[in-house]
N, C-alpha and C positions, 0 to 999 in steps of 0.2 A: 161498214167501211168508214174510215176516218178521213174526213174531207174538209177543205177550206176553199175560199174564193180569193184569188190573188191577181195581182198584176205581174205578168211575166216580164222579165227584163229582156231587152233585145241582146243579141249575141255580143255586139261590140261593148255595150255597157257591162254585161256580165264579165267579159274578159278584163276590162279596165278595173272593175271592182275587185275581181279575184286577185289581180296583181297587188292591189292595196291590202287585201287580206293577208297575202304572203308577207308583205312588209310588216303588218301588225303582228303576225306570228313571230317574226324576228325580234320584236320589242316586247314579247310576252314571256313570262316564266312558265305559263301553262295555259291550256284552253282547248276547247273543241271547236274548231273553226269550220265555217260553212263551206261545203263543196261548191265549186263553180256552178254546177247544174242545179243546185238547190237555191240559188240566190233569187229572191222575189220580194214583193211587198204584199203582205196579207191584208186583204180588205175585210174579210169576215171569216172567222173560224167557226165551223159548225160541229166539229168533233165526230163522234160515232153516229152514223145514221144508217137506216136500212136501205137496201137497194131500191125498194119501191118509192122511197122519198126523193131519190135523185131527180126524177122527172119534175117534181115540184120545185126543186132548187134551180134546175135548168130554166123552167118557166119564169121564175123570179129574175134570173139573170137576164133573160131575153127582154122582159118588160123594162127593167132598169136600163139596159143598154140602148133601148130605143129612144131614151130621153137624154142621152149623153153624146157630146161631140168629142172627137179626139182633142187632147191637150198635151202641152209640154210640161215636163217636170225637170228640175235639177235637184241634185242631192245637197244636203246641208252638212254641217259639221258632224263629227262623231258624237255619240251619246252613249250612256250606259244605264242599265237597270241593275242596281246593286243587289247581290245575292250573297249575303254573309261576307266571306273573304274574297269572293270572286264576283264577276258581273256578266251580264249579257251585253255584249258590245254591238252597237248598231249605227247605221247612218240614217238620218232623217231626211224628209223631203223639205226643200226650201221653196223654190218656185213651183207653183201648181198645187200647193197645199190646200187651198180653197176648193179646187176642182176635186182633189182626192176626197175631201170631206163630203162633198156633194155626192160622189159615187157611193161612198159608204152609206150615207143617209137614204139615198134612193134604193139601194140594194137592201138595206135593213127593212125599209118599209115594204118592199115587194116580198121579201121573205116572210114578214109578219102576215101579209095577206095570204100567204101559202101555209099558214099555221105553224111557223117557226117562231121561237121566242125572240123578242127584241134584244138587242145588245145595249146595255146601259153603261158599260165602261167607256170612258173617253177614248176616242179614236186617235191614235198616234201613229200615222203611217211611217214605216221604217223598214230597212233591210237588215236582218240579223246577220252579223258578220262572224260572231263567235259566242259560244256559251262557256260558262265556267272559266272565263278569261281572268288571268292575273297579269296585269301589265308591269313591266319593270321600270316604268317612269310615268309621270302624270298624264292623264288622258289629253289634256290640252297640248302637251308637247307632242304626243303621238299624232294628234289631229293636224297640227301645224306641219309636221314633218312629212306626212303621207299625202296631204292635200286631196282628200276625197270629195270635198265640196265642189260644186259647179259642174260636175259630170251629170249628163242627163239624157233624155230620150223623149219621144212622143208616145203617149199612151193611147192605144187604139182599141183595146179590148180588155175584158175580164175573163179569167180562166178558172174553171172548177178543177181543183187538184185533189188527187188521192195521195195520202201519206201512208207509205208502207215501209216495213223493214225487210231487207233481203241480206242474208248473211251478215247480220249485225249492222248494216248500213241503212240510214234513213234515205228514202228515195221519194221524190214528189213526181207523180205522173199526171200530166194534163189529161183530163177525160172529156172536157167540153169547153168551148170558147164562144163568147158572145161579143161580136164586134160592135163598136159604137157607130152611130150614124155619121155619115160624111157630110 
C-alpha cells in the first residue's frame, strides 16, 4: 500500500483553497489541479509499505502525537517547484511553520525508532495546488490577485493516508488519525 502522513485541512479551509485553485486554473494555460478532497499538507511520505508495517507507523504517530499540542497555522504566498516548462504550484505555511517542523522531526524520530528510514531532505510544508502548471502571467501577479495567504486553521491531529487510483483518479483515503494532546 502507498501511504503518507498528513495534516488534513478542515472543510472550511478546503473550500476556500479550492475556490482559489479554480481562480488559478483560469490564469493557467494548462495544469493538473488538485481536487478539493485531496488538499492536505504532507508531513512524511512513506511510499509503498506492507500491510504488516502499518501498525508500526500507527505506533510512531501515537508516540509523536502525545508530545504535541494543537496549534494554529496560516498559509503563505504561492510558490512553485519548477519542472522544465511547467511547475508544481503550492501554498506554503506562514504562521505555525516552527510547529510544523517540530511535528515533522518528532514523527521522523518515532518512525526511525520503528525501523523506518530517516528523511534527510529539508521539510517544506505546503499544499500542492496543481502539477504540470503553466501560468499565463507571472506567479507574483497570480499570488497577489488571488490572495491565498492569511487563510488558516487549527491543527489538532495527524492522519495516515493511503494513496490509490480509481478509474484513473488519484484518491487519498484516511486510514488512521492520531489526535494531539489538549
